[in-house]
N, C-alpha and C positions, 0 to 999 in steps of 0.2 A: 504493498499499500504507499503511494507517494501523497507526499503535501506539500501544495502549493502556496505561495502568499502574493497577493495583487495590491500592490500600492498605488492610488488614484493619486495625483496632481492636486495643485491648486494655490500656489502661492505661500504665503505666511498662513494658511490652514493647514499646512503641509507637516504644522510643528503639532499639530493635534495625532496626524501618524506619528510623528518620532516619536511624541509621549505613550503610544500604545505600544510600539517597539521596543522602547526603555522596559515597559513592565516583561513584556514577549522573553529578554533576554534576561532580566533580573531573576525570573521566574523559571529559566532554564528549558523553554518555548522554542523549538526549532522546526524549520523547514526544510524542503530537499531543494526548493526553489524558490527565487522570489522575481517578482517583477514591477520595478518602478519607470512611472511616468512623469516628466517634468520634476515639481517638488518631491513626488513620492521617488524619484532617482536619486536626486540632490541630498536629501536628509535620510532617504531609506537607504542608502550604504551602507549605513552605519551599525546596519546590523550584518553584515558579511565582516566586517572588521572587529565587531562585536565589542561595539564602544556605546554602552549606553549613556545617555545624558550630553554627549557630545554635540548634536544639533542647536538643540537648545541653548548650549554652552556657549558656542561661539556667537549664535545670534545673537544674544544678550550682548556678549563682550563687543562685538563690530559692529550693532544695529548705527550707532552714531557716528563711526567713522565714515568719512565721504568716501574712504577711498575702498570701502568695501561695496556700498549703494547708494547712489546720488544724480541727481540732474547731470551733474558737473560731469560724472563719466558719461551720462547718456550724451550729454552733448557735443564734450569733445571726442568721444571715440565711438561710438552708437550702442553701448552695451551699459545697462542700469548698473549691472553688477560686473564690479571691475573683471577683467579677466585676469590679469595679472594678481592684483589682492586676493579676492575673493576664489579666484580657481587656481592660484599658486600660494602664494604668499602665508594664506590662511590653512590649507590642507597641507603644505610641504612644511613648513617652520612653525605657523602660531598656534596655532593648533593641529597636529599633522594626524593624518589616517595611521592607525595600526598597520603597517603595509605586510609584514609577516605574520599579524593573525586574517588579512583578509587573505592571503595566500593560502592559509593553513586553509581554511574554513572550506568544508567540501560543497557545503551550499551554493547552488548557482544563482549567479545576480544578476539578470539580464534588463538593462534600458531601453525603454522607445523612446526613438524620433523621429521625426516626419521628413523626407526626402521633398522640398519644396518642389521640385522639377517633375518629378513622376507623379507626388501627390501618395507613397506608397509609405506604409511605416517600416522602419529598421529597427532590426532588435540587436541589440550587441552585447555578447556579458562581460563583466566586467572580471578581471581577471586578477590582474598585479599590481593596480593603487596606484598607477603612475600619469606621467604627464598625459598621455593618449587615452589614459583610462577616463581623466580628471576632463577632459576635453569630448569625450562623449557623453558624461552625465552633464556640462555646461550643455551642450545640444539639447538636449534632451529637456533641458528646464531656459531655453532661450525662446521667450515669448516675442512674437511679431510686432515690430515695431520698438521694442524694447531691449533689443539685441540683433546682433547683425546676426547673420545663417553662418552657420558653422560649417566647414567644409574640411571633410573625414571619407576616407577610401571611397572617392571618385563621388562621393555625395555632396548635396548642399544640405544642410540640416535645420531645422527649426525645433521648436518645442512639441515632443511626441504625442501631447494631448490633442493634436491637433487632427494626427491618423488615427489614433485609438485612445481614448481616455479611459478606458477602465478594460485590461487584457483579461477579465474574467475567461472569456470563452477560447481565449488565445492559449492559455493553461489548460481548458479542458482540454481542447484537442491537442497537446503535445501528450496528453496521458495522464495528468496529474487528478486523481479521482476524489481527492479529501483537500478543498480548497478554501481558504479564507481570506477574503477581500475587507479590506482598510479603504473606508471613503470617506470624504471630506464636506460633503453633506449630506442633514438630516435625512429621514426618511418622508416621504412624500416632495421632494425635492423634483424641477422639471426644468430646464434648460431653455431660455429663452432667444430668440434671434438676435446675432450682434449686433447693436446698435451703432456699431462704430464701422459698420462695410462702407459706407461710403469713403469713408478715409483708407481705409483697406485696400480698396479697389485700386484707389489712386497710387497708392503708397507703393504697393506689392503686384504693379500691373503687369511686369516682367514673368510673373510665376501663375500665372492661369490656373494650373492645377491646385494650386494652394489657395489663392481666389475661391473657386467652387468649394475645397473642404469647409474651408472658412464660411462660407454661406450656409451650409448646409451642417454645420456641426452639429447645431441644437439638435435635430432630427438624428442624427448619429449617436449622439450621447443620449436621447431619451430612449433609443430602442436596446441601448447595451445596458439598461436601468432596467430595462423591461426583460432583459437575459438576465440579469441577475436578480430580478426579483423569482423567474423561474426555476434557476438553478437554488436558490434559497429552498424555493417550497418543497423542489425535488430532495429536499437534505444534503446535496452535493458540495454547498457553499456557506460558509459561515460568515454573516457582513457583520463588520465593527464598522458604526457611523458617531457622530456628534448627535446626541438628543436634539440639537436647538442649532439654529443657523448662528454662524458665527462671521461677523464681518473685519475683515480680514485684507487690508491694504498689500499690496503686493511690494512695498517698502514700509517698514516703521524706524522710526530715527529713535524711538524716547524709551530705553530698554526697561522704564518702568511701565509704560504702555504694550509693549511687547509681553511683559510679567502677567499684565492684568489679561490679555487677550487668550492668554497661555495656563490660565487660571483653572480653564474646565478640564485641561490636561492634567494639570496638576491634582485635581482631586481625585484623578485615576490614577497618576505616576507617583504620587506621594501616599495616598490614604490608600489608595490600592493595594500599596506594599503589604499592607498589616493583613490583608486577606491571606489564609494559609494558600501553598503553593496548591493541595491536593484539591480543595473550592476553586481557585483559579482554573485549575485544568480541567475542572468540570464542567464549569461555566464555560471557557472559550475554545478547549482543547477536544472536548468531545471521547470523555473518558466512559462515559454512560454511553454505550450503544446496543444496550437490551432493548427485548420488548417494553421494559419498564422505563424507558429513557424518558415518556413523559412525567409520570410521579419523580422520578428521580430528580429529573432538570426543573422541577419546581420544587423540590426541598435544598437544592441547589441554591437556586435563586432566595430562597426565602435567608438560608444562612449566610448568602453574600450581602444583602440589604441586613441583616441584624448586626453585619458586622462594619459594615463600608456606610452607616446612614446619609453621608453627605455624598456618597456616588448615587446610591439611592432615590437623593432628591434630584437625578437626572441634569447634574449638572458636568457631568462628567462623560459617558458615552452609553449608547445603547446597544450591547451585542443583541442584532433582531436573529431571532432562532424560528425555526418552527419546530415548536416542542414536540412535535408525532413525529419527526422523521430523524431518521440516524444522523447524528453530528459528527463534522468534520472530526478526525482523529490526527493530532500532529503531535 
């Protein structure tokens, strides 16, 4: 039995994902393969290097530093997040990847990018943690108009969410029969058409396939949400998502604002650590796969709520599970 992990993007909403992954790491919950999109790639790669807390730590440390992310960077070089500082100095010097741990971890970690010439999703495995891998992560998180296209392996690349926002079906098609998806929007969310299309059509007119993808992205995204709901109902996917919408700008300059915007992560990341590992596994990792899973899940949830009232109040996350189905074992 193989277990896959799907990490949606969403800019700074990706710190929700980072908090969930921190809890996974601190409770020893592991996967055979993870796929990250955009912020899901940039923050999620820390599960490959086994560095709990790193994503939140370096964002709080450098969010006010104009070398990290600023309009100055965008106007001078065309990238809101500096190539040299955010994708070189920080991960290689100031808060470095544990490259040895990344290379030793047998879990595959794949990032999704969009080829803006062909309109196809491009998938690349992060294996070394070197500068080329950092460029693939950067390409996956390069939002149109806020970043320059990244040229790698003959492709011209931008944000992976343009071509494949939630690659749950991709993971299923690759043979992973027990999967977890971490989404960054609450249940019931539906994407609306992009109101910036007139500007995007003008700015990106050299890339007609990209413009087409951006114009119909909301339709494809909502279709993927339908796929997620079907897989969830079939017991083939465990979905973890925030219980309420979090308005997070693409760049935060005040560390205190960042702390406030991630407090809903903290409720799980910190108070959730007081849960016993056994209960955590029952709720999120599918220990209970017997015909009594329904009653067992209710008992686990009751113990979970009793021990973590702050989480039960609905400010951390909601793990959406079909209680009548076999839950993924990871």
